[in-house]
C-alpha positions in Angstrom: 150.6 50.3 88.3 148.7 52.8 86.7 144.6 52.4 85.5 143.8 53.3 82.1 140.2 54.1 83.6 138.8 56.9 82.2 138.0 60.1 84.3 135.0 61.2 82.8 132.6 58.6 83.2 128.9 59.0 82.1 128.4 59.0 85.5 130.5 61.8 86.8 129.0 63.6 83.0 125.7 63.4 84.3 126.6 65.2 87.9 128.5 67.6 86.0 125.7 68.5 83.6 123.3 68.7 86.6 125.8 71.0 88.5 126.9 73.1 85.7 123.0 73.6 84.5 121.8 74.2 87.7 124.3 77.0 88.8 123.9 78.4 85.0 120.0 78.6 85.8 120.4 80.3 89.0 122.9 82.9 88.0 120.5 83.9 85.0 117.4 84.0 87.4 119.4 86.3 89.5 120.7 88.6 87.1 117.1 89.6 86.3 116.7 90.5 89.7 120.2 92.9 89.7 117.9 96.1 90.1 116.9 95.0 93.7 120.2 94.7 95.3 120.8 96.2 98.4 122.8 99.5 98.3 126.0 99.6 100.9 127.7 102.7 100.2 125.9 104.7 102.4 125.3 107.3 100.0 122.2 109.2 99.1 121.3 108.8 95.5 118.1 110.8 95.9 119.7 113.7 94.0 121.5 111.7 91.7 121.4 112.3 88.1 122.4 109.9 85.1 124.2 111.8 82.3 121.5 111.2 79.5 119.0 113.3 82.1 121.7 115.9 82.2 122.7 116.0 78.7 119.3 116.1 77.9 118.3 119.3 80.4 121.4 121.0 79.1 120.9 120.3 75.2 117.1 120.6 75.0 115.9 122.3 78.0 118.5 124.8 79.3 117.3 127.2 76.8 114.1 128.1 78.3 116.5 129.1 81.3 118.9 132.1 82.4 122.4 129.9 83.4 124.6 131.5 85.4 128.1 129.7 86.8 129.0 130.4 90.3 132.7 129.8 90.5 133.0 130.6 94.5 130.7 127.3 94.6 131.7 125.5 91.5 128.4 124.8 90.5 125.9 126.0 87.6 122.1 127.8 88.6 119.5 127.1 85.8 116.6 129.8 86.3 113.8 130.1 84.4 114.0 133.1 81.7 109.8 133.8 82.2 110.6 134.2 85.8 108.7 137.5 87.2 110.4 139.4 89.7 108.9 142.8 90.7 111.4 144.9 92.5 108.4 146.3 94.9 107.7 142.9 96.1 109.2 139.7 97.4 109.5 136.5 95.1 109.9 133.1 95.9 111.0 130.9 92.4 112.8 127.7 92.4 116.2 127.4 90.6 117.9 124.2 89.0 121.3 123.7 90.7 124.6 121.3 89.2 127.8 120.8 91.3 130.6 120.5 88.6 132.5 118.1 90.8 129.2 116.0 91.5 126.9 114.1 89.0 123.6 115.8 91.2 120.6 117.7 90.6 119.1 120.2 93.4 116.4 122.5 93.3 116.8 126.0 95.5 113.9 128.0 96.1 115.1 131.0 95.6 113.4 134.1 98.3 114.0 137.3 96.7 112.9 140.6 99.0 112.0 138.8 101.7 113.3 137.2 104.6 112.9 133.3 106.0 110.9 131.9 107.5 107.7 131.9 105.5 104.1 130.6 105.5 102.5 129.4 102.1 98.5 129.1 102.5 97.4 126.8 99.8 93.3 127.2 98.7 93.1 123.7 96.9 88.8 122.7 96.7 87.4 124.6 99.5 90.1 123.0 101.7 93.2 125.3 103.5 96.5 123.7 103.9 99.4 125.5 105.5 103.0 124.8 104.8 105.6 126.5 106.5 109.4 127.2 105.2 112.3 128.1 106.6 115.8 128.2 104.6 116.9 124.9 104.8 119.3 121.6 102.9 118.3 119.9 99.5 115.5 117.5 101.1 113.7 120.5 102.7 113.6 122.3 98.8 113.1 118.9 97.5 110.4 118.5 99.9 108.5 121.6 99.4 108.5 120.8 95.5 106.9 117.7 96.1 104.0 119.0 98.3 103.1 122.0 96.1 103.7 119.6 92.7 99.5 118.3 93.5 98.3 121.7 94.6 100.0 122.7 91.2 98.0 120.1 89.1 94.8 121.1 90.7 95.3 124.5 90.0 95.1 125.8 93.5 96.0 129.3 94.6 98.5 130.6 96.8 98.8 133.2 99.6 101.8 133.8 101.6 103.1 135.5 104.3 106.4 137.1 104.3 108.1 140.0 106.0 105.3 139.9 108.4 103.1 141.0 105.4 100.2 138.5 103.5 100.2 138.9 99.8 99.6 136.1 96.6 102.1 134.0 95.5 102.4 132.6 91.9 99.1 135.0 91.4 98.6 135.0 87.4 98.9 131.8 85.0 102.3 132.2 84.1 103.9 132.3 87.4 102.2 129.0 88.0 103.1 127.8 84.2 106.9 128.6 85.3 107.1 126.7 88.3 105.4 123.6 86.9 107.8 123.9 84.3 111.1 123.9 86.6 109.7 121.4 88.7 108.4 119.0 85.9 112.3 119.5 84.9 113.6 119.0 87.8 111.8 115.3 87.9 112.4 114.5 84.4 116.3 115.4 85.5 116.5 113.2 88.4 114.3 110.8 86.3 111.7 110.6 89.3 108.0 110.4 89.0 106.0 113.4 89.3 104.8 113.4 92.7 
């Protein structure tokens, strides 16, 4: 005996509307929180660069930099063209590095004419702050930039001890402007707010 009873009864249609409507509502609600999901990849994304940010730097900002391609390291280095290098005195300026096989950017403070470790003394509003720095990995160089940024904004004065000799560091306005420009460009490439 076959029954001719309809499959979609009015009660079943009501249940389906409630179920499908609530499921669709939950999906829409959760889609607003997509950016807050857990990152389970295990990768460090603190140096990750979006393609648009890298293109902005390469197309608009890189004209202010000297570009060097390091084939053996498979990366491009960008050093600000107005940095002042005195062969008689040590210098300490950052360079922006782009590895060719990764969508990342690194900051590297290059010490020329001196040896690590160095001590940077910052005189800011009557307070002296000591920053020790040794040649280290990418995190240490980025951390140094984040430490220096607030002092640069307040126009603090810098001295440093390198090779057992104490001297001024980034002493004139143009050297500090070069440093600010490189750090600003680096934080912009990472799409990170300046500290």
